[in-house]
C-alpha positions as CSV (number, residue, x, y, z in Angstrom):
1,M,95.8,127.7,117.2
2,K,95.9,126.9,121.2
3,P,98.4,124.2,122.4
4,F,97.4,120.8,123.5
5,K,97.7,119.2,126.9
6,F,97.9,115.8,127.5
7,F,97.0,114.0,130.7
8,L,97.0,110.4,131.8
9,F,93.6,109.4,133.9
10,I,94.3,109.9,137.5
11,P,91.4,108.5,139.8
12,F,89.7,111.3,141.8
13,I,86.7,111.6,143.6
14,L,83.9,113.6,141.8
15,V,82.7,116.4,143.5
16,S,79.1,118.4,143.5
17,C,78.8,120.6,140.3
18,I,77.8,123.8,140.2
19,G,74.8,125.3,138.5
20,G,74.0,125.0,135.0
21,R,76.0,121.6,134.8
22,Q,74.2,119.4,137.0
23,N,71.5,116.5,136.7
24,N,69.7,115.5,140.3
25,N,68.8,112.1,140.6
26,S,65.9,111.6,142.6
27,D,67.0,108.3,143.7
28,D,69.7,108.9,145.7
29,N,70.4,112.3,145.4
30,R,73.5,112.6,143.7
31,K,74.5,115.3,141.0
32,I,76.2,114.2,138.0
33,C,78.0,117.0,135.8
34,Y,78.5,117.1,132.2
35,R,79.1,119.7,129.7
36,N,77.2,120.8,126.8
37,F,78.9,121.7,123.8
38,E,78.5,125.4,124.5
39,Q,80.2,124.8,127.6
40,I,83.1,123.1,126.0
41,K,83.6,126.2,123.5
42,E,83.1,128.4,126.6
43,D,85.8,126.4,128.7
44,G,88.1,125.8,125.4
45,K,88.8,122.5,126.0
46,L,87.7,119.0,125.3
47,I,88.0,116.0,127.4
48,V,88.3,112.9,126.3
49,T,88.9,109.3,126.9
50,T,90.3,106.6,125.2
51,L,92.2,103.3,125.5
52,Y,95.9,102.4,124.9
53,S,96.2,100.4,121.5
54,S,98.0,100.5,118.2
55,T,95.3,102.0,116.7
56,S,93.8,104.3,119.0
57,Y,96.7,106.0,121.4
58,F,99.9,105.0,122.2
59,Q,103.3,107.1,122.9
60,Y,106.1,106.8,120.2
61,R,109.4,108.2,121.4
62,M,107.2,109.5,124.2
63,Q,105.2,111.8,121.7
64,P,101.5,111.0,121.7
65,M,100.3,109.3,118.3
66,G,97.6,106.9,117.2
67,Y,94.7,106.8,114.7
68,E,91.8,107.9,116.8
69,Y,94.0,110.3,118.8
70,E,95.0,112.2,115.5
71,M,91.5,112.0,114.2
72,I,90.0,113.7,117.6
73,K,92.7,116.1,117.6
74,D,91.7,117.2,114.0
75,Y,88.4,117.6,115.4
76,A,89.3,119.7,118.6
77,E,91.8,121.8,116.2
78,S,88.4,122.5,114.0
79,N,86.8,123.9,116.7
80,N,89.6,125.5,118.2
81,L,90.1,123.8,121.5
82,N,92.8,122.4,123.6
83,L,92.5,118.7,123.9
84,E,92.8,116.6,126.9
85,I,93.1,113.0,127.0
86,K,92.4,111.0,130.0
87,V,93.5,107.0,129.2
88,A,91.1,104.5,130.7
89,P,92.6,101.2,131.8
90,S,89.6,99.6,130.8
91,S,86.3,99.8,128.4
92,E,84.3,99.5,131.5
93,R,86.3,102.4,133.2
94,M,85.6,104.4,129.6
95,Y,81.6,104.4,130.1
96,E,81.8,105.5,134.1
97,M,84.0,108.3,132.8
98,L,81.3,109.4,130.5
99,D,78.7,108.4,132.6
100,S,79.6,110.4,135.5
101,G,80.7,113.5,133.2
102,I,84.7,113.0,134.1
103,V,85.0,113.3,130.3
104,D,83.2,114.8,126.8
105,I,83.5,111.8,124.7
106,I,85.1,108.6,124.0
107,A,87.3,108.8,121.3
108,Y,87.7,104.8,120.7
109,P,85.7,102.3,118.2
110,V,82.6,101.3,120.4
111,F,80.8,98.4,118.4
112,V,77.3,99.4,117.6
113,T,74.6,97.6,119.8
114,N,71.1,98.0,120.7
115,N,71.7,98.2,124.6
116,L,74.5,101.2,124.0
117,K,72.2,103.1,121.5
118,D,69.4,103.2,124.2
119,K,72.4,105.0,126.2
120,Y,74.5,106.8,124.3
121,T,74.6,108.8,121.0
122,Y,77.1,107.1,118.4
123,C,78.9,110.3,116.2
124,G,81.8,110.9,114.1
125,K,83.2,108.3,111.3
126,E,81.5,105.3,111.5
127,E,84.0,102.0,110.8
128,Q,83.1,98.7,109.7
129,S,85.3,95.8,110.9
130,S,85.3,92.2,110.8
131,Q,88.0,89.7,112.0
132,V,90.0,88.9,109.3
133,L,92.8,85.8,108.4
134,I,96.4,86.7,108.4
135,Q,97.9,84.6,105.6
136,R,101.4,84.9,104.0
137,T,101.6,85.8,100.2
138,D,103.9,83.6,98.5
139,K,104.4,82.5,94.6
140,N,103.3,79.1,95.3
141,K,101.1,79.5,98.2
142,K,97.4,79.3,97.3
143,I,95.5,82.5,98.8
144,L,92.6,81.2,100.9
145,N,89.3,83.0,99.9
146,N,86.5,81.3,101.4
147,V,86.4,80.2,105.3
148,T,85.7,76.7,103.9
149,E,89.1,76.6,102.7
150,L,90.3,76.5,106.3
151,I,89.4,72.6,106.7
152,G,92.5,71.0,107.5
153,K,94.6,74.0,108.0
154,T,96.3,74.9,111.3
155,V,95.5,78.2,112.7
156,Y,97.4,79.7,115.9
157,V,95.4,82.0,118.2
158,K,96.0,83.3,122.0
159,D,94.0,81.5,124.6
160,N,91.3,83.3,126.4
161,S,90.8,85.8,123.3
162,R,87.8,86.7,121.3
163,F,89.9,85.1,118.1
164,L,89.6,81.7,119.7
165,T,85.9,82.0,120.5
166,R,85.3,83.0,116.8
167,M,87.5,80.2,115.3
168,N,85.7,77.8,117.7
169,N,82.4,79.0,116.4
170,L,83.4,79.1,112.6
171,N,84.6,75.5,113.5
172,S,81.3,74.6,114.1
173,E,79.5,76.5,111.8
174,I,81.5,74.7,108.8
175,G,81.7,71.4,110.2
176,G,85.0,70.7,112.1
177,D,88.4,70.0,111.0
178,I,90.1,73.4,111.3
179,D,93.1,72.8,113.6
180,I,93.0,75.3,115.8
181,K,96.4,75.6,118.0
182,I,96.1,77.7,121.1
183,V,98.7,79.8,121.8
184,N,99.3,80.1,125.9
185,N,102.8,81.2,125.9
186,D,102.5,84.9,127.7
187,S,105.8,85.9,126.0
188,I,103.8,85.9,122.4
189,S,102.0,88.5,121.6
190,L,99.1,89.0,118.4
191,E,101.7,91.0,116.9
192,D,104.3,88.5,117.1
193,L,102.3,85.6,115.6
194,I,101.5,87.9,112.8
195,S,105.4,88.2,112.5
196,M,105.6,84.9,112.3
197,V,103.0,84.6,109.8
198,S,105.0,86.9,107.7
199,K,108.5,85.0,108.5
200,G,106.6,81.2,107.3
201,E,107.2,80.1,110.9
202,I,103.4,80.0,111.0
203,E,100.8,79.3,108.2
204,Y,97.7,81.3,109.5
205,T,96.5,83.2,112.6
206,V,93.6,86.1,113.5
207,A,93.2,89.5,114.1
208,D,90.8,92.4,114.0
209,E,90.6,94.2,110.8
210,N,91.9,97.8,111.8
211,V,95.3,95.8,113.5
212,A,95.5,94.0,110.3
213,R,95.8,96.9,108.3
214,L,98.1,98.4,110.6
215,N,100.4,95.6,110.8
216,K,100.2,95.1,107.1
217,T,102.4,98.5,106.6
218,Y,105.2,96.7,108.7
219,H,105.0,93.0,106.7
220,W,104.2,93.8,103.1
221,N,103.8,90.2,102.2
222,I,100.6,89.2,104.5
223,N,97.3,89.1,103.3
224,T,94.2,90.1,105.4
225,N,91.1,89.9,102.9
226,L,89.5,87.2,104.4
227,K,86.8,87.9,106.7
228,I,85.7,85.1,109.3
229,S,83.1,86.8,111.1
230,F,80.1,89.2,110.6
231,V,81.0,92.8,110.0
232,Q,80.3,95.1,113.3
233,R,79.7,99.3,113.1
234,S,81.7,101.2,115.2
235,S,82.0,104.9,116.2
236,W,82.9,107.3,119.1
237,I,79.7,108.1,121.6
238,V,78.5,110.8,123.9
239,R,75.8,110.8,126.4
240,K,72.4,110.9,125.6
241,E,71.8,114.5,126.6
242,N,75.1,115.5,124.9
243,S,73.1,116.2,121.0
244,D,74.8,119.2,120.2
245,L,78.4,117.6,120.9
246,A,77.4,114.8,118.7
247,N,75.6,116.9,116.2
248,S,79.0,119.0,115.8
249,I,81.1,115.9,115.4
250,N,79.0,114.5,112.5
251,S,79.3,117.7,110.9
252,W,83.1,117.6,111.4
253,A,83.3,113.7,110.4
254,S,80.9,114.8,106.9
255,D,83.1,117.9,105.9
256,N,84.2,117.6,102.7
257,N,86.9,120.4,103.4
258,R,88.2,118.0,105.9
259,K,88.7,115.2,103.6
260,R,92.7,116.0,103.1
261,S,93.0,115.6,106.7
262,F,91.5,112.5,107.4
263,S,93.3,111.1,104.1
264,R,96.7,112.0,105.7
265,I,95.6,110.3,109.0
266,I,94.6,107.4,107.4
267,K,97.9,107.1,105.2
268,R,100.0,107.9,108.1
269,Y,98.6,104.5,110.1
270,Y,97.2,102.3,107.5
271,E,98.8,102.5,104.3
272,L,102.2,104.1,104.6
273,G,105.2,101.3,105.1
274,K,106.4,101.5,108.7
275,Q,109.9,99.8,107.5
276,D,112.4,101.5,105.2
277,L,112.8,99.6,102.2
278,S,114.5,102.3,100.3
279,A,118.3,101.2,98.6
280,P,120.9,102.1,101.3
281,T,123.2,105.2,100.4
282,K,126.3,104.4,98.2
283,I,129.0,103.3,100.3
284,P,132.7,104.7,99.1
285,R,134.8,101.4,99.3
286,G,136.7,100.8,102.7
287,H,133.8,102.4,104.5
288,I,130.9,101.7,106.3
289,S,129.2,104.5,105.6
290,P,129.6,108.1,103.8
291,Y,130.0,109.6,106.8
292,D,132.4,107.6,108.9
293,K,134.6,110.5,110.1
294,F,131.6,112.3,111.7
295,F,130.8,109.1,113.4
296,R,134.2,108.9,114.5
297,K,134.4,112.5,115.6
298,H,131.1,112.7,117.7
299,S,131.3,109.4,119.5
300,G,134.0,110.4,121.7
301,K,131.3,112.2,123.5
302,I,129.5,109.2,125.0
303,G,132.7,106.7,124.6
304,W,131.1,104.2,122.5
305,D,133.1,102.6,119.3
306,W,131.7,105.0,116.5
307,R,130.5,101.6,114.5
308,L,127.6,101.4,116.9
309,I,126.8,104.9,116.4
310,A,127.1,103.9,112.6
311,S,124.9,100.8,113.1
312,I,122.0,102.7,114.9
313,S,122.2,105.2,111.9
314,Y,121.4,102.4,109.6
315,Q,118.9,101.2,111.4
316,E,117.3,104.3,111.2
317,S,117.9,105.7,107.9
318,H,119.9,103.3,105.9
319,F,122.4,106.4,105.5
320,N,120.1,108.3,104.1
321,P,120.3,112.0,105.2
322,N,117.0,113.1,103.6
323,L,114.8,110.3,105.0
324,V,111.5,111.0,106.6
325,S,110.0,108.1,108.6
326,W,106.1,107.4,108.6
327,A,106.2,108.9,112.6
328,G,108.1,112.1,111.2
329,A,111.8,111.2,112.4
330,E,114.3,112.9,110.3
331,G,117.8,112.7,109.3
332,L,120.7,110.3,109.4
333,M,119.4,109.1,113.1
334,G,115.7,109.3,112.8
335,I,115.4,112.4,115.4
336,M,111.8,113.4,116.1
337,P,110.9,117.1,115.5
338,N,110.0,117.6,119.2
339,T,113.2,116.0,120.3
340,A,115.3,118.1,117.7
341,K,113.6,121.3,119.3
342,S,114.7,120.5,122.7
343,L,118.3,120.4,121.4
344,G,117.9,123.6,119.9
345,M,117.5,122.4,116.4
346,S,115.1,122.7,113.6
347,P,114.0,119.5,111.8
348,H,115.5,121.1,108.6
349,E,119.0,121.1,110.2
350,L,118.6,117.5,110.5
351,R,118.9,117.1,107.0
352,E,122.9,117.9,107.4
353,P,124.8,114.7,108.1
354,E,127.0,116.0,111.1
355,T,124.5,117.8,112.7
356,A,122.1,115.2,112.9
357,I,124.7,112.9,114.0
358,N,125.6,115.2,116.8
359,A,122.1,115.3,117.8
360,G,121.7,111.3,117.7
361,V,124.7,110.9,120.2
362,E,123.2,114.1,122.1
363,C,120.3,111.8,122.9
364,L,122.0,108.6,123.3
365,M,123.7,110.2,126.1
366,R,120.9,111.7,127.7
367,F,119.1,108.2,127.9
368,Y,122.8,106.4,128.6
369,N,122.8,108.8,132.0
370,G,119.1,107.5,132.7
371,F,120.2,104.3,133.9
372,P,122.8,105.2,136.6
373,E,122.1,102.0,138.8
374,I,123.1,99.9,135.9
375,E,127.1,99.2,136.3
376,D,127.6,97.1,133.6
377,K,128.4,98.8,130.3
378,D,127.1,96.4,128.0
379,E,123.9,96.0,129.4
380,K,123.5,99.6,129.9
381,I,124.0,100.1,126.2
382,K,121.6,97.7,125.2
383,F,119.0,99.7,127.4
384,T,119.7,103.0,125.8
385,I,119.2,101.4,122.3
386,A,116.0,100.4,123.3
387,S,115.1,104.0,124.9
388,Y,116.1,105.4,121.9
389,N,113.7,103.5,119.6
390,A,110.7,103.2,121.9
391,G,111.3,106.1,124.4
392,I,112.9,105.9,128.2
393,G,109.5,105.5,129.8
394,H,108.9,102.6,128.0
395,I,111.9,100.8,129.2
396,Y,111.2,101.7,132.5
397,D,107.9,100.3,132.4
398,A,109.6,97.3,131.6
399,R,112.1,97.4,134.2
400,R,109.4,97.6,136.8
401,L,107.1,94.5,135.4
402,A,110.8,92.7,135.3
403,E,111.2,93.4,138.7
404,K,107.6,92.6,139.5
405,Y,107.7,89.1,138.7
406,G,110.7,88.1,139.5
407,K,113.1,89.2,136.7
408,N,116.6,91.3,136.8
409,P,115.9,95.0,136.2
410,N,119.2,95.5,135.0
411,I,119.3,92.6,132.6
412,W,118.4,93.1,129.2
413,E,118.3,89.6,127.4
414,H,115.5,87.0,128.9
415,N,114.9,89.6,131.4
416,V,113.7,93.3,131.0
417,A,113.6,92.4,126.9
418,D,110.9,89.8,127.7
419,F,108.6,92.7,129.5
420,V,109.2,95.1,126.5
421,R,107.8,92.4,123.7
422,L,105.2,91.8,126.4
423,K,104.0,95.9,126.6
424,S,101.9,95.3,123.6
425,E,99.4,93.0,125.4
426,P,96.8,94.6,127.8
427,E,97.7,92.6,130.6
428,Y,101.1,94.5,130.7
429,Y,101.0,97.6,129.3
430,N,97.7,98.3,131.8
431,D,99.7,97.1,135.1
432,P,99.5,99.5,137.5
433,V,103.6,100.1,137.6
434,C,103.4,100.9,133.8
435,K,103.1,104.6,133.1
436,H,103.2,104.9,129.4
437,G,100.9,102.4,128.1
438,Y,100.8,100.4,124.7
439,L,104.2,99.8,122.8
440,R,104.7,97.7,119.5
441,G,107.5,95.6,121.9
442,S,108.5,93.3,119.1
443,E,109.8,96.2,117.3
444,T,111.8,97.4,119.9
445,F,113.2,94.0,120.8
446,N,114.3,93.4,116.9
447,Y,115.7,96.9,117.0
448,V,118.3,96.5,119.6
449,K,118.9,92.8,118.4
450,E,119.5,93.8,115.0
451,I,121.8,96.9,115.6
452,L,124.4,94.8,118.3
453,E,124.4,92.0,115.3
454,R,125.2,94.5,112.6
455,F,127.5,96.4,115.2
456,E,129.5,92.6,115.4
457,E,129.5,92.6,111.3
458,Y,130.9,96.2,111.2
459,K,133.9,95.3,113.7
460,G,134.9,92.4,111.4
461,R,135.1,94.4,108.4
462,R,138.6,96.6,107.8
463,S,137.6,100.6,107.9
């Protein structure tokens, strides 16, 4: 199989195309280049655009992931094509890139409309989705099954969002009396609102169905069944002239031999729980973990209290050396396969406790040394832990955002941490200072917080 290559979109000037790949526009005499399916196969490369989001494309621990990304990767693999990703900063730019021939396909769920059908060909797996109500499932709490039951209820939605527009329209449709609370606090993201419903801090919020399904894998106690809008169809699109490419994609999407691959991808993003709910490994009396001696042995390399590294390990695996996360992270320290490879280890070797702990410390040292300008050790530790969870590129992004908005890029609490959380919002992850796009920032924020709290608890134990 040919290796995959990944590139972020960099604007450039479209130059004239060579023979066989140009369309002449008699109005302005410009030449527009695009490749048909035969030319794509000759070149051995499929060029794709998409948007950053929790469901389409993102970097997790600096590895590319996302439902749409994995689906288009599967298509490329099935045709023995290299995959080149050009992430667009907006929907408008995606269409421009397709129109100009910079990319072959938009691998993003584009809603089906008559206007777009006249210009593009929809292809691939068609999805049907709605906006849905996010509500908590409690024993003594009635689940709403009809939109009229929202009368007298309080629903929280972000300001200037399509969810606010839909809730206002729904309120008019059913005669009013839904209490719509507008959230205009920039530091609260949609994912934060969903988490607040799960924790019982608010009663209801609204999200797109695919985002709701994804978040249900993080919050087992939310219900996403009540649709509050009409069903909309969506799929990928190609240029109207590229019917052979569309036919190839449709053939792939309907191929029964790909069902297992499709099911694996769907399960990974929309079914597998993202939180480790397994029982912790049995811990000997008077110990923090079964592996205290290894944490003590290897902590000296980085100069940290061994109990802090043990706290990270608990967060990653509950001290289960055989755990494999939904993203593929393995072992006591949750090391990703590509990271293991860069350390000269195989994923199988990470099942060995001491090897895993040593690998985790090696990673922590790399991240720790990535912040030479942060002089305070305690602050530097927080940035290192955040990088271990998210990848150091996302933390660099958050530091640049903090500096841009007048915060201290060398302080975690109430400074960089706020912008880590905001990296789940398009306004921030599409900011020109950001190089690594979408991040589920609330996860990283809580990751740092919970590890440090557990570390304090561990220090209070006799061990």
